A tleap script that builds the chain and sets N, CA, C and O, in Angstrom:
source leaprc.protein.ff14SB
mol = sequence {
  NMET GLN ASN SER MET LYS ASP ILE THR GLY
  ILE THR VAL SER HIE ASN THR ALA SER LEU
  LEU GLU GLU ALA TYR ASN SER VAL ARG LYS
  PHE HIE PRO ASP MET GLN ILE ILE ILE ILE
  ASP GLY SER ASP SER THR ASP PRO CYS TYR
  SER TYR VAL CYS SER LEU ALA SER ASP VAL
  THR THR VAL GLY VAL CYS GLY TYR ASN ILE
  GLY HIE GLY ARG GLY MET ASP VAL ALA ILE
  ARG MET CYS LYS THR ARG PHE ALA LEU ILE
  PHE ASP SER ASP ILE VAL ILE VAL ASN SER
  PRO VAL GLU LYS MET LEU ILE MET MET GLU
  ASP ASP THR TYR GLY VAL GLY TYR LEU GLU
  LYS THR GLY PHE ASP GLY TYR GLU TYR GLY
  ALA LYS PRO HIE HIE LYS CGLN
}
set mol.1.N position { 1.550 -24.507 8.590 }
set mol.1.CA position { 2.513 -23.508 8.987 }
set mol.1.C position { 1.768 -22.235 9.414 }
set mol.1.O position { 0.882 -21.757 8.705 }
set mol.2.N position { 2.129 -21.710 10.550 }
set mol.2.CA position { 1.491 -20.484 11.040 }
set mol.2.C position { 2.208 -19.273 10.459 }
set mol.2.O position { 3.438 -19.210 10.461 }
set mol.3.N position { 1.440 -18.323 9.968 }
set mol.3.CA position { 1.991 -17.105 9.380 }
set mol.3.C position { 2.283 -16.089 10.470 }
set mol.3.O position { 1.596 -16.037 11.490 }
set mol.4.N position { 3.312 -15.282 10.239 }
set mol.4.CA position { 3.651 -14.226 11.190 }
set mol.4.C position { 3.865 -12.919 10.435 }
set mol.4.O position { 3.888 -12.902 9.205 }
set mol.5.N position { 4.017 -11.842 11.165 }
set mol.5.CA position { 4.226 -10.526 10.558 }
set mol.5.C position { 5.521 -10.486 9.747 }
set mol.5.O position { 5.674 -9.626 8.881 }
set mol.6.N position { 6.445 -11.394 10.011 }
set mol.6.CA position { 7.685 -11.430 9.222 }
set mol.6.C position { 7.440 -11.971 7.817 }
set mol.6.O position { 8.314 -11.886 6.954 }
set mol.7.N position { 6.239 -12.533 7.587 }
set mol.7.CA position { 5.884 -13.098 6.288 }
set mol.7.C position { 5.261 -12.082 5.337 }
set mol.7.O position { 4.874 -12.444 4.226 }
set mol.8.N position { 5.156 -10.820 5.747 }
set mol.8.CA position { 4.405 -9.847 4.951 }
set mol.8.C position { 5.194 -8.555 4.736 }
set mol.8.O position { 5.913 -8.083 5.616 }
set mol.9.N position { 5.033 -8.009 3.542 }
set mol.9.CA position { 5.629 -6.714 3.189 }
set mol.9.C position { 4.513 -5.802 2.704 }
set mol.9.O position { 3.717 -6.188 1.849 }
set mol.10.N position { 4.456 -4.602 3.246 }
set mol.10.CA position { 3.515 -3.590 2.765 }
set mol.10.C position { 4.063 -2.947 1.506 }
set mol.10.O position { 5.263 -2.693 1.400 }
set mol.11.N position { 3.184 -2.684 0.555 }
set mol.11.CA position { 3.589 -2.112 -0.732 }
set mol.11.C position { 2.657 -0.959 -1.087 }
set mol.11.O position { 1.435 -1.077 -0.992 }
set mol.12.N position { 3.258 0.160 -1.499 }
set mol.12.CA position { 2.461 1.290 -1.968 }
set mol.12.C position { 3.214 2.054 -3.046 }
set mol.12.O position { 4.432 1.938 -3.180 }
set mol.13.N position { 2.470 2.832 -3.804 }
set mol.13.CA position { 3.028 3.666 -4.874 }
set mol.13.C position { 2.569 5.094 -4.620 }
set mol.13.O position { 1.411 5.327 -4.273 }
set mol.14.N position { 3.471 6.044 -4.794 }
set mol.14.CA position { 3.103 7.446 -4.571 }
set mol.14.C position { 3.539 8.308 -5.751 }
set mol.14.O position { 4.403 7.932 -6.543 }
set mol.15.N position { 2.910 9.477 -5.837 }
set mol.15.CA position { 3.253 10.456 -6.876 }
set mol.15.C position { 2.787 11.837 -6.434 }
set mol.15.O position { 1.590 12.124 -6.448 }
set mol.16.N position { 3.717 12.684 -6.045 }
set mol.16.CA position { 3.451 14.088 -5.713 }
set mol.16.C position { 2.346 14.268 -4.666 }
set mol.16.O position { 1.545 15.197 -4.769 }
set mol.17.N position { 2.298 13.393 -3.669 }
set mol.17.CA position { 1.262 13.477 -2.633 }
set mol.17.C position { 1.880 13.280 -1.251 }
set mol.17.O position { 1.515 12.347 -0.537 }
set mol.18.N position { 2.799 14.139 -0.876 }
set mol.18.CA position { 3.546 13.982 0.377 }
set mol.18.C position { 2.641 13.877 1.598 }
set mol.18.O position { 2.827 12.982 2.422 }
set mol.19.N position { 1.666 14.770 1.731 }
set mol.19.CA position { 0.849 14.762 2.950 }
set mol.19.C position { -0.017 13.507 3.038 }
set mol.19.O position { -0.187 12.948 4.121 }
set mol.20.N position { -0.566 13.059 1.901 }
set mol.20.CA position { -1.364 11.830 1.917 }
set mol.20.C position { -0.497 10.624 2.254 }
set mol.20.O position { -0.871 9.799 3.088 }
set mol.21.N position { 0.657 10.521 1.609 }
set mol.21.CA position { 1.547 9.392 1.877 }
set mol.21.C position { 2.027 9.400 3.317 }
set mol.21.O position { 2.093 8.345 3.947 }
set mol.22.N position { 2.359 10.550 3.844 }
set mol.22.CA position { 2.816 10.636 5.227 }
set mol.22.C position { 1.747 10.106 6.182 }
set mol.22.O position { 2.057 9.354 7.106 }
set mol.23.N position { 0.505 10.490 5.964 }
set mol.23.CA position { -0.580 10.017 6.819 }
set mol.23.C position { -0.770 8.503 6.686 }
set mol.23.O position { -0.964 7.811 7.685 }
set mol.24.N position { -0.714 7.996 5.470 }
set mol.24.CA position { -0.855 6.557 5.242 }
set mol.24.C position { 0.301 5.798 5.885 }
set mol.24.O position { 0.085 4.829 6.613 }
set mol.25.N position { 1.505 6.230 5.619 }
set mol.25.CA position { 2.703 5.559 6.139 }
set mol.25.C position { 2.696 5.542 7.674 }
set mol.25.O position { 2.933 4.504 8.292 }
set mol.26.N position { 2.422 6.693 8.272 }
set mol.26.CA position { 2.404 6.767 9.741 }
set mol.26.C position { 1.305 5.905 10.338 }
set mol.26.O position { 1.484 5.348 11.421 }
set mol.27.N position { 0.168 5.781 9.654 }
set mol.27.CA position { -0.909 4.949 10.196 }
set mol.27.C position { -0.532 3.474 10.135 }
set mol.27.O position { -0.901 2.713 11.030 }
set mol.28.N position { 0.188 3.055 9.110 }
set mol.28.CA position { 0.666 1.670 9.043 }
set mol.28.C position { 1.720 1.445 10.118 }
set mol.28.O position { 1.676 0.446 10.836 }
set mol.29.N position { 2.659 2.363 10.228 }
set mol.29.CA position { 3.738 2.235 11.222 }
set mol.29.C position { 3.216 2.244 12.659 }
set mol.29.O position { 3.818 1.621 13.533 }
set mol.30.N position { 2.118 2.932 12.914 }
set mol.30.CA position { 1.531 2.973 14.257 }
set mol.30.C position { 1.232 1.553 14.743 }
set mol.30.O position { 1.463 1.232 15.908 }
set mol.31.N position { 0.721 0.713 13.855 }
set mol.31.CA position { 0.351 -0.646 14.215 }
set mol.31.C position { 1.451 -1.656 13.898 }
set mol.31.O position { 1.525 -2.709 14.531 }
set mol.32.N position { 2.294 -1.347 12.937 }
set mol.32.CA position { 3.293 -2.309 12.462 }
set mol.32.C position { 4.653 -1.625 12.277 }
set mol.32.O position { 5.102 -1.426 11.148 }
set mol.33.N position { 5.308 -1.266 13.393 }
set mol.33.CA position { 6.559 -0.518 13.294 }
set mol.33.C position { 7.704 -1.289 12.645 }
set mol.33.O position { 8.644 -0.682 12.132 }
set mol.34.N position { 7.635 -2.619 12.660 }
set mol.34.CA position { 8.738 -3.412 12.120 }
set mol.34.C position { 8.409 -4.121 10.810 }
set mol.34.O position { 9.251 -4.845 10.278 }
set mol.35.N position { 7.207 -3.928 10.281 }
set mol.35.CA position { 6.836 -4.581 9.029 }
set mol.35.C position { 7.655 -3.983 7.883 }
set mol.35.O position { 7.840 -2.769 7.807 }
set mol.36.N position { 8.132 -4.834 7.014 }
set mol.36.CA position { 8.812 -4.360 5.814 }
set mol.36.C position { 7.805 -3.603 4.943 }
set mol.36.O position { 6.672 -4.050 4.765 }
set mol.37.N position { 8.219 -2.473 4.410 }
set mol.37.CA position { 7.390 -1.689 3.501 }
set mol.37.C position { 8.242 -1.304 2.298 }
set mol.37.O position { 9.402 -0.917 2.439 }
set mol.38.N position { 7.651 -1.417 1.117 }
set mol.38.CA position { 8.285 -0.952 -0.118 }
set mol.38.C position { 7.445 0.196 -0.661 }
set mol.38.O position { 6.235 0.061 -0.840 }
set mol.39.N position { 8.095 1.325 -0.922 }
set mol.39.CA position { 7.428 2.483 -1.520 }
set mol.39.C position { 8.079 2.753 -2.867 }
set mol.39.O position { 9.288 2.969 -2.954 }
set mol.40.N position { 7.272 2.739 -3.906 }
set mol.40.CA position { 7.742 3.140 -5.231 }
set mol.40.C position { 7.182 4.538 -5.481 }
set mol.40.O position { 5.968 4.741 -5.493 }
set mol.41.N position { 8.081 5.491 -5.679 }
set mol.41.CA position { 7.663 6.876 -5.815 }
set mol.41.C position { 7.970 7.406 -7.207 }
set mol.41.O position { 9.097 7.309 -7.692 }
set mol.42.N position { 6.958 7.962 -7.830 }
set mol.42.CA position { 7.125 8.559 -9.149 }
set mol.42.C position { 7.055 10.069 -9.124 }
set mol.42.O position { 6.752 10.699 -10.137 }
set mol.43.N position { 7.334 10.651 -7.976 }
set mol.43.CA position { 7.234 12.111 -7.842 }
set mol.43.C position { 8.325 12.833 -8.615 }
set mol.43.O position { 9.399 12.291 -8.877 }
set mol.44.N position { 8.013 14.077 -8.973 }
set mol.44.CA position { 9.023 14.956 -9.550 }
set mol.44.C position { 10.084 15.223 -8.486 }
set mol.44.O position { 9.757 15.331 -7.304 }
set mol.45.N position { 11.330 15.330 -8.882 }
set mol.45.CA position { 12.408 15.520 -7.904 }
set mol.45.C position { 12.288 16.828 -7.132 }
set mol.45.O position { 12.897 16.977 -6.072 }
set mol.46.N position { 11.512 17.776 -7.646 }
set mol.46.CA position { 11.314 19.056 -6.954 }
set mol.46.C position { 10.085 19.041 -6.043 }
set mol.46.O position { 9.858 19.995 -5.298 }
set mol.47.N position { 9.296 17.976 -6.095 }
set mol.47.CA position { 8.086 17.883 -5.282 }
set mol.47.C position { 8.446 17.413 -3.870 }
set mol.47.O position { 9.319 16.558 -3.715 }
set mol.48.N position { 7.786 17.960 -2.832 }
set mol.48.CA position { 8.069 17.541 -1.449 }
set mol.48.C position { 7.910 16.035 -1.213 }
set mol.48.O position { 8.552 15.487 -0.317 }
set mol.49.N position { 7.079 15.369 -1.989 }
set mol.49.CA position { 6.882 13.930 -1.822 }
set mol.49.C position { 8.180 13.170 -2.096 }
set mol.49.O position { 8.492 12.201 -1.405 }
set mol.50.N position { 8.923 13.604 -3.090 }
set mol.50.CA position { 10.192 12.969 -3.443 }
set mol.50.C position { 11.146 12.981 -2.241 }
set mol.50.O position { 11.710 11.950 -1.876 }
set mol.51.N position { 11.315 14.146 -1.640 }
set mol.51.CA position { 12.205 14.271 -0.473 }
set mol.51.C position { 11.694 13.466 0.703 }
set mol.51.O position { 12.469 12.819 1.408 }
set mol.52.N position { 10.375 13.506 0.915 }
set mol.52.CA position { 9.793 12.755 2.028 }
set mol.52.C position { 10.036 11.261 1.864 }
set mol.52.O position { 10.474 10.594 2.801 }
set mol.53.N position { 9.755 10.740 0.688 }
set mol.53.CA position { 9.951 9.313 0.449 }
set mol.53.C position { 11.420 8.942 0.656 }
set mol.53.O position { 11.721 7.942 1.308 }
set mol.54.N position { 12.322 9.730 0.113 }
set mol.54.CA position { 13.750 9.441 0.280 }
set mol.54.C position { 14.147 9.410 1.756 }
set mol.54.O position { 15.018 8.633 2.146 }
set mol.55.N position { 13.521 10.241 2.568 }
set mol.55.CA position { 13.860 10.299 4.002 }
set mol.55.C position { 13.399 9.052 4.762 }
set mol.55.O position { 13.843 8.819 5.886 }
set mol.56.N position { 12.523 8.256 4.170 }
set mol.56.CA position { 11.979 7.074 4.855 }
set mol.56.C position { 12.856 5.831 4.713 }
set mol.56.O position { 12.634 4.845 5.415 }
set mol.57.N position { 13.829 5.858 3.834 }
set mol.57.CA position { 14.664 4.681 3.597 }
set mol.57.C position { 15.317 4.218 4.895 }
set mol.57.O position { 15.958 5.000 5.597 }
set mol.58.N position { 15.145 2.934 5.202 }
set mol.58.CA position { 15.705 2.368 6.435 }
set mol.58.C position { 15.772 0.855 6.288 }
set mol.58.O position { 15.529 0.315 5.209 }
set mol.59.N position { 16.101 0.178 7.376 }
set mol.59.CA position { 16.152 -1.286 7.327 }
set mol.59.C position { 14.761 -1.907 7.215 }
set mol.59.O position { 14.644 -3.084 6.877 }
set mol.60.N position { 13.701 -1.138 7.492 }
set mol.60.CA position { 12.338 -1.664 7.353 }
set mol.60.C position { 11.539 -0.991 6.232 }
set mol.60.O position { 10.407 -1.387 5.957 }
set mol.61.N position { 12.113 0.008 5.595 }
set mol.61.CA position { 11.433 0.691 4.494 }
set mol.61.C position { 12.372 0.787 3.292 }
set mol.61.O position { 13.409 1.448 3.337 }
set mol.62.N position { 11.976 0.110 2.224 }
set mol.62.CA position { 12.726 0.157 0.971 }
set mol.62.C position { 12.074 1.191 0.071 }
set mol.62.O position { 10.863 1.172 -0.147 }
set mol.63.N position { 12.888 2.083 -0.443 }
set mol.63.CA position { 12.397 3.180 -1.273 }
set mol.63.C position { 12.931 3.015 -2.689 }
set mol.63.O position { 14.124 2.796 -2.901 }
set mol.64.N position { 12.032 3.122 -3.644 }
set mol.64.CA position { 12.425 3.152 -5.044 }
set mol.64.C position { 11.892 4.423 -5.661 }
set mol.64.O position { 10.680 4.589 -5.792 }
set mol.65.N position { 12.783 5.327 -6.045 }
set mol.65.CA position { 12.354 6.568 -6.689 }
set mol.65.C position { 12.630 6.459 -8.182 }
set mol.65.O position { 13.707 6.037 -8.602 }
set mol.66.N position { 11.648 6.845 -8.964 }
set mol.66.CA position { 11.731 6.695 -10.421 }
set mol.66.C position { 12.145 7.982 -11.110 }
set mol.66.O position { 12.822 7.948 -12.137 }
set mol.67.N position { 11.739 9.126 -10.549 }
set mol.67.CA position { 12.023 10.404 -11.188 }
set mol.67.C position { 11.013 10.771 -12.267 }
set mol.67.O position { 11.136 11.810 -12.916 }
set mol.68.N position { 10.013 9.912 -12.453 }
set mol.68.CA position { 8.936 10.182 -13.401 }
set mol.68.C position { 7.696 9.449 -12.896 }
set mol.68.O position { 7.809 8.539 -12.075 }
set mol.69.N position { 6.526 9.834 -13.374 }
set mol.69.CA position { 5.293 9.208 -12.925 }
set mol.69.C position { 5.184 7.808 -13.538 }
set mol.69.O position { 4.755 7.651 -14.681 }
set mol.70.N position { 5.572 6.813 -12.771 }
set mol.70.CA position { 5.589 5.440 -13.246 }
set mol.70.C position { 4.179 4.870 -13.402 }
set mol.70.O position { 3.979 3.908 -14.143 }
set mol.71.N position { 3.210 5.455 -12.713 }
set mol.71.CA position { 1.842 4.952 -12.746 }
set mol.71.C position { 1.628 3.892 -11.670 }
set mol.71.O position { 2.568 3.225 -11.238 }
set mol.72.N position { 0.396 3.755 -11.255 }
set mol.72.CA position { 0.068 2.849 -10.155 }
set mol.72.C position { 0.352 1.390 -10.506 }
set mol.72.O position { 1.012 0.686 -9.742 }
set mol.73.N position { -0.136 0.940 -11.642 }
set mol.73.CA position { 0.026 -0.464 -12.026 }
set mol.73.C position { 1.476 -0.863 -12.213 }
set mol.73.O position { 1.910 -1.889 -11.689 }
set mol.74.N position { 2.234 -0.060 -12.957 }
set mol.74.CA position { 3.651 -0.372 -13.174 }
set mol.74.C position { 4.441 -0.266 -11.881 }
set mol.74.O position { 5.357 -1.053 -11.643 }
set mol.75.N position { 4.088 0.710 -11.037 }
set mol.75.CA position { 4.766 0.836 -9.746 }
set mol.75.C position { 4.509 -0.373 -8.859 }
set mol.75.O position { 5.417 -0.867 -8.192 }
set mol.76.N position { 3.259 -0.850 -8.854 }
set mol.76.CA position { 2.931 -2.056 -8.088 }
set mol.76.C position { 3.710 -3.264 -8.609 }
set mol.76.O position { 4.212 -4.071 -7.827 }
set mol.77.N position { 3.807 -3.381 -9.922 }
set mol.77.CA position { 4.561 -4.487 -10.510 }
set mol.77.C position { 6.016 -4.464 -10.039 }
set mol.77.O position { 6.564 -5.500 -9.661 }
set mol.78.N position { 6.634 -3.299 -10.060 }
set mol.78.CA position { 8.016 -3.162 -9.599 }
set mol.78.C position { 8.127 -3.586 -8.134 }
set mol.78.O position { 9.020 -4.351 -7.770 }
set mol.79.N position { 7.213 -3.085 -7.296 }
set mol.79.CA position { 7.268 -3.387 -5.864 }
set mol.79.C position { 7.025 -4.868 -5.583 }
set mol.79.O position { 7.715 -5.461 -4.755 }
set mol.80.N position { 6.061 -5.461 -6.257 }
set mol.80.CA position { 5.776 -6.881 -6.044 }
set mol.80.C position { 6.988 -7.723 -6.432 }
set mol.80.O position { 7.301 -8.701 -5.754 }
set mol.81.N position { 7.659 -7.362 -7.494 }
set mol.81.CA position { 8.864 -8.094 -7.909 }
set mol.81.C position { 9.995 -7.940 -6.893 }
set mol.81.O position { 10.849 -8.820 -6.776 }
set mol.82.N position { 10.003 -6.833 -6.164 }
set mol.82.CA position { 11.030 -6.604 -5.133 }
set mol.82.C position { 10.715 -7.336 -3.828 }
set mol.82.O position { 11.609 -7.563 -3.013 }
set mol.83.N position { 9.471 -7.698 -3.632 }
set mol.83.CA position { 9.007 -8.296 -2.379 }
set mol.83.C position { 9.676 -9.657 -2.161 }
set mol.83.O position { 9.686 -10.502 -3.056 }
set mol.84.N position { 10.230 -9.857 -0.973 }
set mol.84.CA position { 10.922 -11.100 -0.649 }
set mol.84.C position { 10.172 -11.951 0.374 }
set mol.84.O position { 10.629 -13.040 0.721 }
set mol.85.N position { 9.042 -11.473 0.854 }
set mol.85.CA position { 8.261 -12.218 1.831 }
set mol.85.C position { 7.190 -13.053 1.128 }
set mol.85.O position { 6.936 -12.874 -0.063 }
set mol.86.N position { 6.568 -13.964 1.873 }
set mol.86.CA position { 5.530 -14.833 1.309 }
set mol.86.C position { 4.311 -14.050 0.851 }
set mol.86.O position { 3.664 -14.420 -0.129 }
set mol.87.N position { 3.992 -12.958 1.562 }
set mol.87.CA position { 2.779 -12.200 1.294 }
set mol.87.C position { 3.084 -10.718 1.112 }
set mol.87.O position { 4.069 -10.196 1.635 }
set mol.88.N position { 2.210 -10.054 0.355 }
set mol.88.CA position { 2.303 -8.607 0.169 }
set mol.88.C position { 0.990 -7.982 0.597 }
set mol.88.O position { -0.084 -8.467 0.240 }
set mol.89.N position { 1.080 -6.909 1.360 }
set mol.89.CA position { -0.080 -6.113 1.741 }
set mol.89.C position { -0.065 -4.875 0.856 }
set mol.89.O position { 0.728 -3.958 1.072 }
set mol.90.N position { -0.934 -4.852 -0.127 }
set mol.90.CA position { -0.979 -3.738 -1.064 }
set mol.90.C position { -1.929 -2.685 -0.508 }
set mol.90.O position { -3.103 -2.962 -0.266 }
set mol.91.N position { -1.408 -1.466 -0.307 }
set mol.91.CA position { -2.254 -0.391 0.202 }
set mol.91.C position { -2.029 0.876 -0.602 }
set mol.91.O position { -0.913 1.175 -1.026 }
set mol.92.N position { -3.111 1.614 -0.804 }
set mol.92.CA position { -3.010 2.886 -1.511 }
set mol.92.C position { -2.346 3.924 -0.624 }
set mol.92.O position { -2.396 3.839 0.603 }
set mol.93.N position { -1.729 4.895 -1.257 }
set mol.93.CA position { -1.003 5.919 -0.504 }
set mol.93.C position { -1.918 6.958 0.126 }
set mol.93.O position { -1.435 7.895 0.763 }
set mol.94.N position { -3.234 6.812 -0.037 }
set mol.94.CA position { -4.165 7.762 0.572 }
set mol.94.C position { -5.058 7.103 1.626 }
set mol.94.O position { -6.118 7.635 1.958 }
set mol.95.N position { -4.638 5.949 2.156 }
set mol.95.CA position { -5.434 5.276 3.190 }
set mol.95.C position { -4.987 5.729 4.572 }
set mol.95.O position { -3.912 6.306 4.734 }
set mol.96.N position { -5.827 5.459 5.559 }
set mol.96.CA position { -5.451 5.636 6.960 }
set mol.96.C position { -5.969 4.414 7.694 }
set mol.96.O position { -7.167 4.132 7.674 }
set mol.97.N position { -5.073 3.690 8.339 }
set mol.97.CA position { -5.473 2.527 9.132 }
set mol.97.C position { -5.849 3.017 10.527 }
set mol.97.O position { -5.027 3.620 11.218 }
set mol.98.N position { -7.065 2.765 10.932 }
set mol.98.CA position { -7.511 3.147 12.272 }
set mol.98.C position { -7.591 1.934 13.193 }
set mol.98.O position { -7.603 2.077 14.415 }
set mol.99.N position { -7.645 0.748 12.609 }
set mol.99.CA position { -7.656 -0.504 13.356 }
set mol.99.C position { -7.116 -1.556 12.394 }
set mol.99.O position { -7.786 -1.899 11.420 }
set mol.100.N position { -5.935 -2.066 12.646 }
set mol.100.CA position { -5.271 -2.926 11.673 }
set mol.100.C position { -5.914 -4.306 11.558 }
set mol.100.O position { -6.133 -4.986 12.561 }
set mol.101.N position { -6.213 -4.711 10.321 }
set mol.101.CA position { -6.752 -6.044 10.072 }
set mol.101.C position { -5.674 -7.059 9.695 }
set mol.101.O position { -5.995 -8.214 9.416 }
set mol.102.N position { -4.410 -6.656 9.680 }
set mol.102.CA position { -3.357 -7.462 9.078 }
set mol.102.C position { -3.183 -8.821 9.758 }
set mol.102.O position { -3.067 -9.836 9.071 }
set mol.103.N position { -3.164 -8.861 11.069 }
set mol.103.CA position { -2.974 -10.151 11.748 }
set mol.103.C position { -4.128 -11.103 11.457 }
set mol.103.O position { -3.900 -12.298 11.267 }
set mol.104.N position { -5.351 -10.605 11.419 }
set mol.104.CA position { -6.499 -11.450 11.080 }
set mol.104.C position { -6.420 -11.915 9.634 }
set mol.104.O position { -6.814 -13.039 9.321 }
set mol.105.N position { -5.919 -11.070 8.761 }
set mol.105.CA position { -5.754 -11.452 7.367 }
set mol.105.C position { -4.711 -12.562 7.234 }
set mol.105.O position { -4.893 -13.504 6.462 }
set mol.106.N position { -3.635 -12.445 7.980 }
set mol.106.CA position { -2.596 -13.479 7.938 }
set mol.106.C position { -3.121 -14.831 8.405 }
set mol.106.O position { -2.730 -15.867 7.867 }
set mol.107.N position { -3.993 -14.828 9.389 }
set mol.107.CA position { -4.570 -16.082 9.884 }
set mol.107.C position { -5.355 -16.776 8.777 }
set mol.107.O position { -5.364 -18.005 8.712 }
set mol.108.N position { -6.012 -16.016 7.909 }
set mol.108.CA position { -6.821 -16.587 6.830 }
set mol.108.C position { -5.983 -17.121 5.675 }
set mol.108.O position { -6.476 -17.920 4.879 }
set mol.109.N position { -4.734 -16.698 5.568 }
set mol.109.CA position { -3.903 -17.102 4.437 }
set mol.109.C position { -3.448 -18.551 4.591 }
set mol.109.O position { -2.940 -18.962 5.634 }
set mol.110.N position { -3.647 -19.303 3.521 }
set mol.110.CA position { -3.168 -20.681 3.435 }
set mol.110.C position { -2.262 -20.777 2.212 }
set mol.110.O position { -2.140 -19.815 1.454 }
set mol.111.N position { -1.631 -21.923 2.014 }
set mol.111.CA position { -0.680 -22.062 0.911 }
set mol.111.C position { -1.276 -21.761 -0.452 }
set mol.111.O position { -0.571 -21.267 -1.332 }
set mol.112.N position { -2.562 -22.045 -0.650 }
set mol.112.CA position { -3.176 -21.846 -1.958 }
set mol.112.C position { -4.075 -20.609 -2.024 }
set mol.112.O position { -4.829 -20.450 -2.983 }
set mol.113.N position { -4.003 -19.734 -1.019 }
set mol.113.CA position { -4.837 -18.530 -0.982 }
set mol.113.C position { -4.193 -17.437 -1.821 }
set mol.113.O position { -3.007 -17.140 -1.680 }
set mol.114.N position { -5.001 -16.845 -2.699 }
set mol.114.CA position { -4.514 -15.743 -3.533 }
set mol.114.C position { -4.532 -14.426 -2.766 }
set mol.114.O position { -3.595 -13.633 -2.860 }
set mol.115.N position { -5.598 -14.197 -2.012 }
set mol.115.CA position { -5.706 -12.935 -1.300 }
set mol.115.C position { -6.890 -12.934 -0.360 }
set mol.115.O position { -7.808 -13.743 -0.496 }
set mol.116.N position { -6.862 -12.032 0.584 }
set mol.116.CA position { -7.971 -11.824 1.506 }
set mol.116.C position { -8.212 -10.332 1.608 }
set mol.116.O position { -7.315 -9.525 1.366 }
set mol.117.N position { -9.425 -9.981 1.967 }
set mol.117.CA position { -9.742 -8.572 2.111 }
set mol.117.C position { -11.225 -8.353 2.019 }
set mol.117.O position { -12.014 -9.292 2.131 }
set mol.118.N position { -11.598 -7.126 1.817 }
set mol.118.CA position { -12.984 -6.721 1.773 }
set mol.118.C position { -13.263 -6.194 0.376 }
set mol.118.O position { -12.515 -5.363 -0.139 }
set mol.119.N position { -14.316 -6.665 -0.226 }
set mol.119.CA position { -14.707 -6.185 -1.542 }
set mol.119.C position { -15.772 -5.103 -1.391 }
set mol.119.O position { -16.728 -5.256 -0.632 }
set mol.120.N position { -15.595 -4.039 -2.106 }
set mol.120.CA position { -16.557 -2.941 -2.102 }
set mol.120.C position { -17.053 -2.763 -3.522 }
set mol.120.O position { -16.260 -2.524 -4.433 }
set mol.121.N position { -18.350 -2.878 -3.720 }
set mol.121.CA position { -18.913 -2.678 -5.047 }
set mol.121.C position { -18.888 -1.178 -5.348 }
set mol.121.O position { -19.397 -0.363 -4.578 }
set mol.122.N position { -18.294 -0.844 -6.467 }
set mol.122.CA position { -18.109 0.547 -6.842 }
set mol.122.C position { -18.787 0.815 -8.173 }
set mol.122.O position { -18.720 -0.007 -9.086 }
set mol.123.N position { -19.439 1.963 -8.284 }
set mol.123.CA position { -20.045 2.366 -9.544 }
set mol.123.C position { -18.973 2.750 -10.553 }
set mol.123.O position { -17.827 3.000 -10.179 }
set mol.124.N position { -19.341 2.800 -11.830 }
set mol.124.CA position { -18.388 3.156 -12.877 }
set mol.124.C position { -17.818 4.561 -12.684 }
set mol.124.O position { -16.765 4.881 -13.237 }
set mol.125.N position { -18.500 5.395 -11.909 }
set mol.125.CA position { -18.013 6.747 -11.666 }
set mol.125.C position { -17.066 6.824 -10.472 }
set mol.125.O position { -16.608 7.910 -10.116 }
set mol.126.N position { -16.766 5.673 -9.845 }
set mol.126.CA position { -15.814 5.635 -8.744 }
set mol.126.C position { -16.414 5.751 -7.356 }
set mol.126.O position { -15.710 5.564 -6.364 }
set mol.127.N position { -17.704 6.058 -7.264 }
set mol.127.CA position { -18.354 6.166 -5.966 }
set mol.127.C position { -18.888 4.804 -5.532 }
set mol.127.O position { -19.166 3.937 -6.361 }
set mol.128.N position { -19.026 4.631 -4.210 }
set mol.128.CA position { -19.603 3.403 -3.681 }
set mol.128.C position { -20.940 3.154 -4.369 }
set mol.128.O position { -21.770 4.056 -4.479 }
set mol.129.N position { -21.139 1.929 -4.825 }
set mol.129.CA position { -22.348 1.582 -5.565 }
set mol.129.C position { -23.579 1.860 -4.709 }
set mol.129.O position { -23.658 1.406 -3.567 }
set mol.130.N position { -24.531 2.596 -5.250 }
set mol.130.CA position { -25.745 2.964 -4.538 }
set mol.130.C position { -25.669 4.325 -3.886 }
set mol.130.O position { -26.674 4.827 -3.383 }
set mol.131.N position { -24.484 4.936 -3.885 }
set mol.131.CA position { -24.314 6.241 -3.238 }
set mol.131.C position { -24.891 7.392 -4.068 }
set mol.131.O position { -25.160 8.472 -3.541 }
set mol.132.N position { -25.075 7.156 -5.345 }
set mol.132.CA position { -25.598 8.200 -6.235 }
set mol.132.C position { -26.913 7.728 -6.828 }
set mol.132.O position { -27.094 6.533 -7.064 }
set mol.133.N position { -27.834 8.653 -7.071 }
set mol.133.CA position { -29.149 8.272 -7.602 }
set mol.133.C position { -29.093 7.525 -8.939 }
set mol.133.O position { -29.961 6.700 -9.222 }
set mol.134.N position { -28.083 7.808 -9.756 }
set mol.134.CA position { -28.008 7.173 -11.069 }
set mol.134.C position { -27.485 5.730 -11.006 }
set mol.134.O position { -27.516 5.031 -12.019 }
set mol.135.N position { -27.018 5.281 -9.870 }
set mol.135.CA position { -26.617 3.863 -9.726 }
set mol.135.C position { -27.864 3.001 -9.668 }
set mol.135.O position { -28.795 3.289 -8.916 }
set mol.136.N position { -27.878 1.963 -10.448 }
set mol.136.CA position { -29.026 1.058 -10.435 }
set mol.136.C position { -28.906 0.126 -9.240 }
set mol.136.O position { -27.861 -0.482 -9.012 }
set mol.137.N position { -29.974 0.024 -8.493 }
set mol.137.CA position { -29.968 -0.805 -7.279 }
set mol.137.C position { -30.302 -2.235 -7.589 }
set mol.137.O position { -30.341 -3.070 -6.686 }
savepdb mol mol.pdb
quit
């Protein structure tokens, strides 16, 4: 069976980061205007991110607002459970897509594939492994 863009839903979690989420969301939409996206937002109701996320609700963007900081892991769990497509594209709310890999990723997906993507070795301090002198090479 050949996979198509209708088989995938983008998923992200946000919290009080309107400008970062806006940049991430717009970069995904630039390449995938019709892809289903689920946003779980844990922003404070007085934070601009809350209003921004609420404004995105549409037939292609499902918004879940919590009213409290749900956390990344719990927010992802909620979104994954809401996902109705075969595949989920999990992206952080602070990314910017400059060249979409999604169609190539879909080609690699088979019935028994758990996931595809790029692995980046990261030091315990969160920086790319080898980027700091204290990282052991």
